[in-house]
N, C-alpha and C positions, 0 to 999 in steps of 0.2 A: 433578512440569515444568508449566509454564502452556502451554493449551490456544492453540490456533489458530485464527483468524477470517479469513477470507480472502474478499475481495469481486473480480469482475471490473471491467477496463475499460470505458468508457459504450457501446463496440461488442461487446463479448463477454457471456457469461455465466459461470458456473460451472461449466463443463465448458471453460474455456480451458485447453489443453497443459499451461502451465506448473504452473495452480493444480493440477491433478491431479498430475502429476508431485513438487509441494511434499508434498502429502497424502499421498501412497505413499511418499515419502520420510522424513517424520518420524513415521509409524506406529510403534509403537501409541499415541503423542501424541495424545488428541483433536484432531482439524482439521477445522472445516466450511467449507466452500465456499459461501457464499449469493450469492443474487441478488436484485437491487435490488426492489421493484415493479414498474417498469415492464417488467421483463423478467419476471416472473411473470405478466403479464397479457399477453405477447403482443406488447407495443408496442415500436420499436426506438428514439424517441427518449425520452433521462433527462427523470426526474420535475427537478424543479427541488430546490436543497441541503436544505431544510427535511424533504421527503419523503425522501431519500435519509439525513439525518442521524438523521431517526428511525427507520429501517430498520437503523441501524448499532448505535443504542442497541438495538433490539428484539432483533437477532440475537446483540447481546453479552450480553442480561440472560438470553439461556435457555441461558446455557453457565455452569456453575459454576468457582470457582476464579480462581487469577488468569489474564490474557488476554492474549497478542501478537494483535492485530490489524492489517492492514493490505491488500495486494493490489495489482493492478497499476493503472496510471494513476489514474483517475478512483477506482475504490475504494482505494487505498490514499490520497488525497487526503480522498476523507470522512472515512474512520478516522481521520484526522491531524486535520481539525477537529472531529471528537466528539470524541477525548480532548483537545486543547486546551480545548474548552468544559467540561470534566469530565464529558460525559456517559457517561463508561465509567470507574468510581471503581477498577474491578480492573485495568485496563492495566496492563501492564507492561512494554509494547513495541511497537516500528510496527516492518513489516516494509514495506518503500515502494517498488514495483518500478516502473521509469521513471514518477517521480514526475513530472505536469506544472507545471513551472514557469508553463508562458505557452500559450495557444495557440501555433504555427506561424508563425515570423512576425512574432507582437506581440510582442516582449517586454518592451514597457512596460505590458501587460497580465499583471501578476504576481498569485500566487497563494500568496502568502506571508505575509498579516498573520496568520495564525494559528501561526506555525512559535515565535516567541518564547514560546510558553507551553505548549511540548513541554518537559515534564522528566523524560519517561521514554527508555531506551534507543531509539535507531532507526537501522535498518537502511537506506539506500538502494542499490539496484542499478540501475544505469543505463548504456545506450548511451554510448558516447562520441559517437557520430554523430546523437544523439535531437534533433529539431525542435522538442522541446518544454522543452529546457533543455541547454543546454551545460553540458560539465564545470564549467569555471570559474565560470559564474551558479550551479550547483547548490552547489558549494563556499562561494563567498558568501555563497548565501542561508541554508544549513543551517550557519555558523556563528554564525547568530542564536540557534539552540537551545541552551538553557541544557544539556538532557541530554547523555549521549554520544552521539557520532554515528558510525556505523560505513559507509564510503563503500564501494562494490565497483562499478568499473567497466571493462564487458564492451566489447574494443576492435572497432571498425569496427563495431557495431552500430546501428540508430537506436531508434524509440519501441516496438516490436514487439518488438523482442530475438531475431526470430525466426531460432531454429536456435540459440539457446542455452539452453535449458529446463535442460540437466545443468547449466551455467555458475550459473542463478538457483536450483537448488538445493542444489548444493556451497556457495554463499553461505549461503544460509538456513540449513543446517541448520548449519553453521560455526558460525553466527553466535548459534543458537538453544542449541547444546550449551551455553553456561554460564547457561540462564535456565530 
């Protein structure tokens, strides 16, 4: 089976409860929970996109065989951008938890330019009250992805998907079962 590489959101690290829960649930499948360079250096503010994308590429290069990449919010977004740019040629799927379509309250500042370049299967796990993108917005923009897309909506949850770790784990393990 494909290995899994997961990155956290901008305000968190590799110890985020849902990433830890996913790793436990997919064992014995290889699962690497990675931190971005700014976290490894003890900083709170994220690096610029080129540094984050290089980190995704470097972490992916250290894992053998087919790879499913993703993570929470910014982590998933960076993985999807790296795959869209062809930086991870062994990518066979993306797991995108709370994908940040736009900053809260700024639906005009979309982060979707790369989506039409995604040809691998994609799983989106998203709260129905996520301020970074509504269900309708997510369904609209993910329709631009040529590869197969699966949506799992977590009713009543916001961007943090607080208290929904088991729902996230179930969605990811069900989706991975075929990979």
